[in-house]
C-alpha positions as CSV (number, residue, x, y, z in Angstrom):
1,X,51.5,-92.1,94.5
2,X,51.2,-93.7,91.1
3,X,48.7,-93.5,88.2
4,X,46.8,-96.5,89.8
5,X,46.3,-95.0,93.2
6,X,46.0,-91.2,92.8
7,X,42.2,-91.3,93.4
8,X,42.4,-93.5,96.5
9,X,45.3,-91.5,98.2
10,X,43.7,-88.1,97.7
11,X,39.9,-89.3,98.5
12,X,38.3,-87.8,101.4
13,X,37.8,-91.3,103.0
14,X,41.7,-91.5,103.0
15,X,42.6,-88.1,104.1
16,X,39.9,-88.6,107.2
17,X,41.5,-92.0,107.7
18,X,44.9,-90.3,108.2
19,X,43.6,-87.5,110.5
20,X,41.6,-90.1,112.8
21,X,45.2,-92.0,112.9
22,X,46.7,-88.6,114.3
23,X,48.4,-87.3,111.1
24,X,49.0,-83.7,110.8
25,X,51.1,-83.8,107.7
26,X,50.7,-85.7,104.5
27,X,53.5,-85.7,101.9
28,X,52.6,-87.0,98.3
29,X,55.6,-88.6,96.9
30,X,55.0,-89.3,93.3
31,X,56.4,-92.5,91.5
32,X,59.8,-91.9,90.1
33,X,61.1,-94.9,88.0
34,X,64.5,-96.0,89.5
35,X,66.4,-99.3,89.3
36,X,66.0,-101.8,86.6
37,X,62.7,-103.1,86.7
38,X,60.6,-99.8,86.7
39,X,57.1,-99.5,84.9
40,X,56.8,-96.1,83.0
41,X,52.9,-96.5,83.1
42,X,52.9,-96.2,86.8
43,X,54.3,-92.4,86.5
44,X,51.9,-89.7,86.9
45,X,51.1,-87.8,83.6
46,X,50.7,-83.9,83.6
47,X,46.8,-84.0,84.2
48,X,47.3,-86.2,87.2
49,X,50.0,-83.7,88.6
50,X,47.7,-81.0,88.0
51,X,44.9,-82.8,89.8
52,X,47.4,-83.5,92.9
53,X,48.3,-79.9,93.1
54,X,44.7,-78.8,93.0
55,X,43.9,-81.4,95.6
56,X,46.6,-80.6,98.1
57,X,45.4,-76.9,97.9
58,X,41.6,-78.2,98.6
59,X,43.1,-80.4,101.5
60,X,45.2,-77.5,103.2
61,X,41.9,-75.4,102.8
62,X,39.3,-77.8,104.1
63,X,41.1,-80.3,106.6
64,X,43.1,-80.1,109.5
65,X,46.3,-81.8,107.5
66,X,49.0,-80.3,106.1
67,X,49.3,-81.7,102.7
68,X,52.4,-81.1,100.8
69,X,53.0,-82.0,97.0
70,X,56.5,-83.2,96.1
71,X,56.6,-82.1,92.7
72,X,54.5,-79.0,92.9
73,X,55.9,-77.7,96.2
74,X,59.5,-77.8,95.4
75,X,59.8,-74.0,95.4
76,X,58.5,-73.9,98.9
77,X,61.4,-75.9,100.3
78,X,63.9,-74.5,97.9
79,X,64.1,-77.7,95.6
80,X,65.7,-80.8,96.8
81,X,65.6,-81.5,100.4
82,X,67.4,-85.1,100.4
83,X,69.2,-85.0,103.6
84,X,69.0,-81.6,104.6
85,X,65.5,-81.1,105.7
86,X,64.5,-84.6,104.9
87,X,65.2,-88.0,105.5
88,X,63.6,-91.4,104.9
89,X,63.7,-94.2,107.0
90,X,63.4,-97.4,105.1
91,X,61.6,-100.9,106.0
92,X,65.0,-102.0,107.8
93,X,65.1,-98.8,110.0
94,X,67.8,-97.3,108.1
95,X,68.2,-93.9,107.4
96,X,68.7,-92.9,103.9
97,X,68.9,-89.3,102.7
98,X,66.3,-89.7,99.7
99,X,63.3,-92.1,99.2
100,X,64.6,-92.3,95.7
101,X,68.2,-92.9,96.4
102,X,69.1,-96.2,98.6
103,X,72.1,-95.1,100.3
104,X,72.8,-96.1,103.9
105,X,75.9,-95.3,105.7
106,X,76.3,-97.2,109.0
107,X,77.3,-95.3,111.8
108,X,78.2,-96.8,115.5
109,X,76.6,-95.0,118.2
110,X,78.8,-95.2,121.3
111,X,77.3,-94.5,124.7
112,X,79.7,-91.9,126.7
């Protein structure tokens, strides 16, 4: 989620679309600048983070979707969940411990 799409990805239209497609969980990850060519203007500000926190609570109370706010719900998952209770599957199908840390270790699977 960025400053440019916060209204879209929290809209009733988008939430209903997710539900229609069978989603039961929606996890909002805030834009975090990484790498060399980041754009700080895309980072949600304090007011937008508060808006998201309130919107996630509303979604939980009114929709059959469990919405999670990466920023505000961290206490519920005991902090960072990278590689422990969460994995990220990138566009190549590789498994990474975190959406923000692009580290892939190739593991060979041998059928027994």
